[in-house]
N, C-alpha and C positions, 0 to 999 in steps of 0.2 A: 497367183498360183505357182507353186514350186513343182516343176515337172517330176523330179525324182522323189517327191513326197507321195506321189501317186502310186497305186498298185500297178503291176505290169499290165493287166488288162485295161486299166484306166488310162495308162500312157498310150496304149494302142488306139483306144477310142479317141483320145485327145488328138493324136496325129491324124486320124481319119477325119475328125471334125474340122481341124485346121485346113486340111487339104480341100475338103468340100466347101468351106467358107471362102477360101482364097479363089477357088474355081469360080464360084458365083460372083465374087467381086470383080474378077477378071472379065467374066462374061458380060458384065454390065459396065465395065470400065470405071469402076468405083475405087480409085486408088486410096481414098480415105479409109476404106474398110480394111485394106491390106496393111496400111501403115502401123496399126497397133501390134500386129504380129511381128513385123520387122523391128519394132522399137521395144519389144518386151524386155524387161530387166533380167529375165531368166535366159541364160545362154541356150539351154536345151529347147526352150519354146521357140527361140529364133531359129535354131537348127531345124526344128520340125517345119518351120515356115519355108526355109530355103530348100529343104529336101522336097517339100510339097511342090514348089515351083519347078524343080527338076523333073518330078514325075509327071506333072501336068504338061510340061513342054514336050516330053518324050511321047506321051500317049495322045495328045490332042494337037495335031499339026495345025489345025485351023486357028489355034490360039497363040501360035508362036510369035507372030508379029506384035500382038497385044502385050505379050509378056515382055518382049524386048523394050517396047515403048514405056511400059510401066517401070522397068528397071532403070531406064534412062532418067525418068523423072525422079525416082527414089534416090539415085546417085547424087542428085542436087539437094537432097534434104540436109538440114542443119544438124540432125542427130547422127553422131558417129555410129550408133548401133544400127540405124537404118541403112547407112551406106555400107557398113560391114556386111550386113545380111544380104544386101543387093549383090555385093561382090561374091559372097559364097554361093548365091543363086547362079551367078555367072559360071562359077566352077562346076556346078552340076550340069549346066547346059553345055559347057565346053567339052564334056566327056563324049558328046556326039556331034556338036557343031561349034568349033572353036571360033571361026571367023565372025560369027554374028555377035559374039560378046567381046571380041578382041578390043574394040574401042573403049569399052567400059573397063576392061582390065588395064588398059593404058592409062585411063583416068585414075584408077586406083593406085597405080604405081606412084603417082605424084601427090596423093592425098596428104593433107597436113597432119592427119592423125595416124599414129602408129598402128592402131587396131585394124584400120582399113588396109594399110600396106601389108600387114601380116596376113590379112585375109587373102590378099593376092597370092602370097606364097602358098597358103593352104589350097587355094583354087588351082594353082599350077601343079601342085602335088597330085591333086585329085585327077585333073585332066591328063596329066602326064602318064598315069597308069593305064588309062583306057583309050586315050586319043593322043598318042605320043608325038606323031610327026609335026602337027602344027604347034603343039606345046613346046617342043624342043626348038623349033624355028623361032618362036617368040622369045624364049630364054636366050638363045644365041644372039638374037637381034639386040637385046638389052644388056648383055653381060659385060660389054665394054662401054657402057654409058658413061658420060662424064660425071654423072651423079653417083656417088658411092652407095647411097641407099638403094638405088635402082639396081646396081651391080649385085648388091647383097640379096635382093629379092629374086633376081634372075638365077643366081647361084643356088639359093636354098630351094627354089621351085623345082630343081632337077632331082631332088633327093629320092623320092619314091620310085620314079622310073629307074634311077640308078641302082637302087637296091636289088632289083631283079635283072636289070639289063645295063650293067656298068659300061659296056662297050658303046651304048647309045649316048652316054653323057660325058665320057672321059675327055674327049677332045674339046668339048665346050668348056669344061672345068679347067682344062690346061691353059686356056686363054687368060686365066687369073693367076698363073703361077708366080708372077712378079708383082702382085697386088701390093700397094703401099698403105692402104687404109686398114688399120688393125681389125676393125669389126668385119670387114669383107674377107680379109685373110683368114680370120678365125672361122668364119662361116665356110670357107673353102675347105679348111682342115676338118671341120665337123662333117661336111657332106662326104668327103673322101673316106672318113671313118665309117659313116653310115652305109656306104655302098660296098663295104668290104666283108661283111659278116655272113651273108647268105651263101648257100651252096654254089660253088664254082666262081665266086667273086674275089676271094682274098688274093689268090696268086695272080689273077688277071690285074687287079688294081696295083699291087706292089710292083709287078713287072713293068707296068706302064709308068709308074712314078720313077722308077730307076732310070728311065731314059729321058725324063724331063730335064730341061736345062738348069732349073733352080734346084741345086743339090741341098740347099739349106732347108727345103720344105720336107724332104723325106723323113728325117728323124722326128719332126713334129707330128707328122701323120702317123708314124709308128706308134708314138705314145697314145694318140687318139684311137688307133685300131686296137691296141691292147685294152684300153679302157672300155671301148665298145664291146669287145668280146667278153669282158667280165660282166657288163650290164645285161647283155642279151645272150648269155651263154646257152640258155635253153633253146634258143632259136638259131644258134650259129653252127656252121659246119665244123668249126674247130673250137676246142676249149681255149680259155685264156692262156693256160700254161703252154699249150701247143704253139700258140702265136708267139709267146715270149721266147720259146725255144727256137723257133724259126729265126727270129731277129737276133738272138744270141749267137747262133751259128754264123749269121752274116757278119757280125762284129768280130767273130773269132777268125775269120778268113784272113790269111796274110795279105798285106797290101803289096 
């Protein structure tokens, strides 16, 4: 079944049915019944499954322990899709209770498959918006990991919180200012651009960057900020041209 081939009302009913089915399987501890939802080839069907897990977790406190145990088992599955969906389920739960899924997110950081590692990023973004304190603590804990891939995930996971509250993430991002691994460094530049375009963010971000020790980073972030303001101009506080003009005036100042 292709989720977006369905009519709007059919999609609603499908999500409702998936939630009911998963609830019943959880109630009877039938992990085999949940597995097909987590392993569906359709991304949006899997999304319906992990959103359902989050809703059940929030509304049925008595089932929370069962849900966590089920996710622990599913994280050991051979299917990348199943493990990915389990991690996204953790992201839904982490919006209200981070600590109970933290060990599973830790496992996801080290997964051999990129889709699970990227799901950790998505989950951190989700929880960072609604439950920032433990999420930011988690990212700070891992942002200087010896493993470059884990540093990348921790950095990227800060993005959505940073878009509306750059002051919450800037000091954590600063820890990567002398990053040597290109992929991580590029992610840092990307995130700094992403946290610059909403109201009240641009001047805060650039003023912070100006006092960082690594002066080579600032012009790279300038280019990213200009590009971001072009891409998201409808949602930005300033137009792309206004941003270009600000940076041009900086360059025109006498040394």
